[in-house]
C-alpha positions as CSV (number, residue, x, y, z in Angstrom):
1,X,0.2,0.0,0.1
2,X,2.8,2.6,0.4
3,X,6.6,2.9,-0.8
4,X,9.3,5.3,0.1
5,X,9.8,8.2,-2.3
6,X,13.3,7.9,-3.6
7,X,15.5,9.9,-6.0
8,X,19.2,8.9,-6.6
9,X,20.3,12.4,-7.2
10,X,20.0,15.8,-8.9
11,X,22.6,17.7,-10.6
12,X,23.0,21.4,-9.7
13,X,21.8,22.3,-13.1
14,X,18.7,20.5,-12.1
15,X,18.2,22.3,-9.0
16,X,19.2,25.6,-10.2
17,X,16.6,25.5,-13.1
18,X,13.8,24.4,-10.5
19,X,14.4,27.3,-8.4
20,X,15.5,30.0,-10.7
21,X,18.9,30.4,-9.2
22,X,22.2,31.7,-10.8
23,X,24.7,28.7,-10.5
24,X,28.2,29.3,-9.7
25,X,30.3,26.3,-9.8
26,X,30.2,22.6,-11.1
27,X,26.9,22.1,-13.0
28,X,27.2,18.3,-12.9
29,X,28.0,18.0,-9.2
30,X,25.4,15.6,-7.9
31,X,23.1,16.2,-4.9
32,X,21.2,13.5,-3.0
33,X,19.8,15.5,0.1
34,X,19.3,18.6,1.9
35,X,21.0,19.4,5.1
36,X,22.3,22.1,7.4
37,X,25.4,24.0,7.1
38,X,26.9,22.3,10.0
39,X,25.9,18.6,9.1
40,X,26.1,18.8,5.4
41,X,28.5,16.5,3.3
42,X,29.6,16.9,-0.5
43,X,26.5,15.0,-1.6
44,X,24.2,17.7,0.4
45,X,22.8,21.0,-0.6
46,X,22.4,23.6,2.1
47,X,21.2,27.1,2.5
48,X,21.6,30.3,4.4
49,X,18.7,32.5,5.1
50,X,19.8,34.0,8.6
51,X,23.2,35.9,8.8
52,X,23.5,34.6,12.1
53,X,24.5,31.4,10.5
54,X,27.3,32.9,8.5
55,X,29.9,31.8,10.9
56,X,29.3,28.3,9.4
57,X,30.0,29.1,5.7
58,X,33.9,28.9,6.1
59,X,33.8,25.2,7.6
60,X,30.6,23.7,5.8
61,X,31.2,20.5,3.7
62,X,28.1,21.1,1.7
63,X,28.1,20.1,-2.0
64,X,26.5,23.5,-2.6
65,X,24.9,26.5,-0.7
66,X,21.7,28.3,-1.7
67,X,22.6,31.9,-0.7
68,X,21.4,35.5,-1.1
69,X,23.6,37.6,-3.4
70,X,24.8,39.7,-0.5
71,X,26.4,36.7,1.1
72,X,27.6,34.7,-2.0
73,X,31.0,36.1,-1.7
74,X,31.4,34.3,1.7
75,X,30.6,30.8,-0.1
76,X,33.8,29.2,-1.2
77,X,32.3,26.4,-3.3
78,X,29.3,25.8,-5.5
79,X,26.5,28.1,-4.8
80,X,23.0,28.7,-6.0
81,X,22.3,32.6,-5.9
82,X,18.8,33.7,-5.4
83,X,16.8,36.5,-3.7
84,X,15.0,34.3,-1.2
85,X,17.3,31.3,-0.1
86,X,14.4,30.3,2.5
87,X,11.6,30.1,-0.1
88,X,13.7,28.1,-2.3
89,X,14.9,25.8,0.3
90,X,11.1,25.2,1.0
91,X,10.4,24.4,-2.6
92,X,13.4,22.1,-2.8
93,X,12.2,19.9,0.2
94,X,9.5,18.2,-1.8
95,X,12.2,16.7,-3.8
96,X,14.0,15.0,-0.9
97,X,10.9,14.2,1.0
98,X,11.4,10.5,2.3
99,X,8.0,10.3,3.7
100,X,5.8,7.4,2.7
101,X,3.7,8.0,-0.2
102,X,0.7,5.6,-0.7
103,X,0.0,3.6,-4.1
104,X,-3.5,3.4,-5.1
105,X,-5.8,0.7,-3.8
106,X,-8.3,-0.4,-0.9
107,X,-6.8,-2.4,1.8
108,X,-8.6,-5.7,2.5
109,X,-9.5,-4.6,6.2
110,X,-10.8,-1.1,5.1
111,X,-14.5,-0.7,5.3
112,X,-16.3,1.5,2.4
113,X,-19.9,2.2,3.0
114,X,-22.8,2.4,0.4
115,X,-23.3,5.0,-2.3
116,X,-19.6,6.2,-2.0
117,X,-18.1,8.0,-5.1
118,X,-14.4,7.1,-5.2
119,X,-12.2,8.9,-7.7
120,X,-9.2,7.5,-9.6
121,X,-6.0,6.4,-7.9
122,X,-7.2,6.6,-4.4
123,X,-5.6,4.7,-1.6
124,X,-7.5,3.7,1.6
125,X,-5.1,2.0,4.4
126,X,-5.6,-0.6,6.8
127,X,-8.8,-0.4,9.2
128,X,-10.0,2.9,7.7
129,X,-13.7,3.4,7.7
130,X,-15.5,5.3,5.0
131,X,-19.1,5.9,5.9
132,X,-22.1,5.9,3.5
133,X,-22.5,8.6,0.9
134,X,-18.9,9.9,1.0
135,X,-17.1,11.5,-2.1
136,X,-13.4,11.0,-2.5
137,X,-11.7,12.9,-5.2
138,X,-8.8,11.8,-7.6
139,X,-5.7,10.8,-5.7
140,X,-7.0,11.1,-2.3
141,X,-5.3,9.2,0.6
142,X,-7.0,8.0,3.6
143,X,-4.3,6.6,6.1
144,X,-4.5,3.7,8.3
145,X,-7.4,3.6,11.0
146,X,-8.8,6.9,9.7
147,X,-12.5,7.6,9.7
148,X,-14.6,9.7,7.3
149,X,-18.2,10.2,8.2
150,X,-21.3,9.9,6.3
151,X,-22.0,12.7,3.6
152,X,-18.6,14.1,3.7
153,X,-16.7,15.2,0.5
154,X,-12.9,15.3,0.2
155,X,-11.3,17.0,-2.8
156,X,-8.7,15.8,-5.2
157,X,-5.1,15.2,-3.9
158,X,-6.0,15.5,-0.2
159,X,-3.9,13.4,2.1
160,X,-5.2,12.0,5.6
161,X,-2.4,10.5,7.6
162,X,-3.1,7.5,10.2
163,X,-5.8,7.9,12.6
164,X,-7.6,11.2,11.2
165,X,-11.2,11.6,12.2
166,X,-13.6,13.6,9.8
167,X,-17.1,13.9,11.1
168,X,-20.3,13.5,9.1
169,X,-21.3,16.2,6.5
170,X,-17.8,17.8,6.4
171,X,-16.6,19.6,3.1
172,X,-12.9,19.6,2.4
173,X,-11.1,21.0,-0.6
174,X,-8.1,19.8,-2.7
175,X,-4.6,19.3,-1.9
176,X,-5.1,19.5,1.7
177,X,-3.0,17.6,4.5
178,X,-4.3,16.4,7.7
179,X,-1.9,15.0,10.2
180,X,-2.6,12.1,12.7
181,X,-4.9,12.5,15.5
182,X,-6.6,15.6,14.1
183,X,-10.4,15.7,14.5
184,X,-12.7,17.7,12.2
185,X,-16.3,18.3,12.9
186,X,-16.6,17.4,16.5
187,X,-19.5,19.3,18.5
188,X,-18.8,22.9,19.4
189,X,-19.0,23.8,23.0
190,X,-22.6,25.0,23.1
191,X,-24.8,24.5,26.3
192,X,-27.7,26.5,27.8
193,X,-28.1,26.8,31.4
194,X,-31.2,25.6,33.2
195,X,-32.4,24.9,36.7
196,X,-31.5,21.4,36.3
197,X,-28.1,21.7,34.9
198,X,-26.9,22.4,31.2
199,X,-29.0,21.7,28.2
200,X,-27.1,20.6,25.0
201,X,-27.1,22.9,22.0
202,X,-26.8,20.2,19.1
203,X,-24.5,21.5,16.6
204,X,-26.4,21.7,13.2
205,X,-23.6,23.3,11.0
206,X,-20.6,21.9,9.5
207,X,-16.8,22.4,8.6
208,X,-16.0,23.8,5.3
209,X,-12.3,23.8,4.4
210,X,-10.7,25.3,1.2
211,X,-7.9,24.2,-1.1
212,X,-4.1,23.7,0.1
213,X,-5.0,23.7,3.7
214,X,-2.7,21.8,6.3
215,X,-3.9,20.7,9.7
216,X,-1.4,19.7,12.4
217,X,-1.4,16.5,14.6
218,X,-4.1,16.6,17.3
219,X,-5.7,19.7,16.2
220,X,-9.5,20.1,16.7
221,X,-11.9,21.9,14.5
222,X,-15.5,22.3,15.7
223,X,-18.5,22.2,13.5
224,X,-20.7,25.2,13.5
225,X,-23.7,25.5,15.7
226,X,-25.9,26.8,12.8
227,X,-23.6,28.3,10.2
228,X,-20.3,26.5,9.1
229,X,-17.0,26.8,10.6
230,X,-14.9,27.9,7.7
231,X,-11.2,27.7,6.7
232,X,-10.4,29.6,3.5
233,X,-7.7,28.5,1.1
234,X,-4.2,28.3,2.0
235,X,-4.6,28.3,5.8
236,X,-2.0,26.4,7.8
237,X,-2.7,25.2,11.3
238,X,0.1,23.6,13.8
239,X,-0.4,20.9,16.1
240,X,-2.6,21.0,19.3
241,X,-4.8,24.0,18.2
242,X,-8.5,24.4,19.2
243,X,-10.7,26.2,16.6
244,X,-14.1,26.6,18.1
245,X,-17.5,26.5,16.3
246,X,-18.2,29.1,13.5
247,X,-14.9,30.4,13.7
248,X,-13.9,32.0,10.1
249,X,-10.1,31.8,9.1
250,X,-9.2,34.0,6.1
251,X,-6.8,32.9,3.1
252,X,-3.4,32.0,4.0
253,X,-3.6,32.7,7.8
254,X,-1.0,30.6,9.9
255,X,-1.5,29.5,13.5
256,X,0.9,28.1,15.7
257,X,0.6,25.3,18.3
258,X,-1.3,25.6,21.5
259,X,-3.3,28.3,20.3
260,X,-7.2,28.3,21.2
261,X,-9.9,30.4,19.4
262,X,-13.3,30.6,20.8
263,X,-16.4,30.3,18.9
264,X,-17.7,32.8,16.2
265,X,-14.6,34.6,15.8
266,X,-13.6,36.0,12.4
267,X,-9.8,36.1,11.4
268,X,-8.8,38.0,8.4
269,X,-6.7,36.9,5.5
270,X,-2.6,36.7,5.8
271,X,-2.8,36.8,9.7
272,X,-0.1,35.1,11.8
273,X,-1.1,33.7,15.3
274,X,2.0,32.6,17.4
275,X,2.0,29.9,19.8
276,X,-0.2,29.7,23.0
277,X,-2.3,32.5,22.1
278,X,-5.9,32.9,23.6
279,X,-8.5,34.5,21.4
280,X,-11.9,35.3,23.0
281,X,-15.2,34.4,20.9
282,X,-17.3,36.8,19.1
283,X,-14.8,39.3,17.9
284,X,-13.0,40.0,14.4
285,X,-9.3,40.5,13.5
286,X,-8.7,42.6,10.5
287,X,-6.5,41.1,7.6
288,X,-2.5,41.1,8.2
289,X,-2.9,41.0,11.9
290,X,0.2,39.4,13.6
291,X,-0.3,38.3,17.3
292,X,2.8,37.4,19.2
293,X,3.3,34.3,21.4
294,X,1.2,33.9,24.7
295,X,-1.0,36.9,23.9
296,X,-4.5,37.1,25.1
297,X,-6.8,38.8,22.4
298,X,-10.2,39.9,24.3
299,X,-11.5,42.6,21.8
300,X,-11.7,43.1,18.0
301,X,-8.7,44.4,16.0
302,X,-9.6,46.5,13.3
303,X,-6.0,47.6,11.8
304,X,-3.5,45.4,10.5
305,X,-0.1,45.2,12.5
306,X,1.7,43.4,15.2
307,X,0.0,43.0,18.7
308,X,1.4,41.6,21.9
309,X,0.4,41.1,25.5
310,X,1.7,39.2,28.5
311,X,4.8,39.7,30.7
312,X,8.2,38.6,29.5
313,X,10.1,36.2,31.6
314,X,12.2,37.8,34.3
315,X,14.2,36.7,37.5
316,X,11.7,35.5,40.1
317,X,12.7,38.3,42.7
318,X,12.4,41.0,39.8
319,X,9.1,39.5,38.7
320,X,7.6,39.5,42.1
321,X,8.3,43.2,42.5
322,X,6.7,44.0,39.4
323,X,3.8,41.8,40.1
324,X,3.2,43.8,43.3
325,X,3.5,47.0,41.4
326,X,1.0,45.9,38.9
327,X,-1.7,45.4,41.8
328,X,-0.9,49.0,42.7
329,X,-1.4,50.5,39.6
330,X,-5.2,51.5,40.0
331,X,-4.4,53.3,43.3
332,X,-1.4,55.1,41.7
333,X,-3.5,56.2,38.7
334,X,-6.2,57.6,40.9
335,X,-3.5,59.6,42.9
336,X,-1.8,60.7,39.7
337,X,-5.2,62.2,38.4
338,X,-5.8,63.9,41.7
339,X,-2.5,65.4,41.6
340,X,-3.0,66.6,38.1
341,X,-6.4,68.3,39.0
342,X,-4.8,69.9,42.1
343,X,-1.9,71.2,39.8
344,X,-4.4,72.6,37.2
345,X,-6.4,74.3,39.8
346,X,-3.3,75.9,41.1
């Protein structure tokens, strides 16, 4: 059902053409892997995107280095000169990816329900379960132990790693990636208080996911209460992220691990949310908003830009003093206002 993706080697001419680089050095030099400047051998290609790593250029054994024109003079051997080395490195990783790629076919232990529409060259792994009325596009890969609920639709080229759970009625676009353990379409956290306890609000919406979306391991995306939870094209979500019901994520927004987004919040396009951020419900973030790590976002943000909250790490003794002063801020502010009024009167 699966094989390792292998490639014997690429010449530097091959690689330069793929990333549009200026090649300086031996065009026939053979490259078989990517590596860091520190660990690379003569058969590896490396890159430098951060000047902090310039110190390794003199000692690197890399067969070639992808480098910005400003640093090209510091590379002794073969070099591929480009304006954006980091982007070109990203583009080349696909060539050297040694992850398992599945061949087409349905494993004997898989279960496929009634009235399913299965595209060409799909792969369904061991013990996977496809419920009734599911549509899988061409080239879809369903990893071992994964579950796809009734009436769900998955677009062409999308890949589910092992043990992914897709609930009923979920609509997923093309060329998406879902890593192991993620759960798409569980009930949102909706309950109404009553005299006898909590009354469950059954979640009647769905989850709609666009094209080229990647969802990290053990991330959860809740279905909508009435309307759908929606992730637009190009969204990337790290591991262990919670996305509440009816959340809307704009195109190309990126969310790092341990972030939690409460229900009915709308986040614009091209935003970045760093790790361990908490975002309150029923608010809106504009396009191109960037939230730094461990921030608490409790109100809407209407203008693009970078936003932060929280207290940076400090020695414990210093932190305790600052914490004590923080508790005194209200009193100090009141005293300051009183002094300003007295000065004005005088």
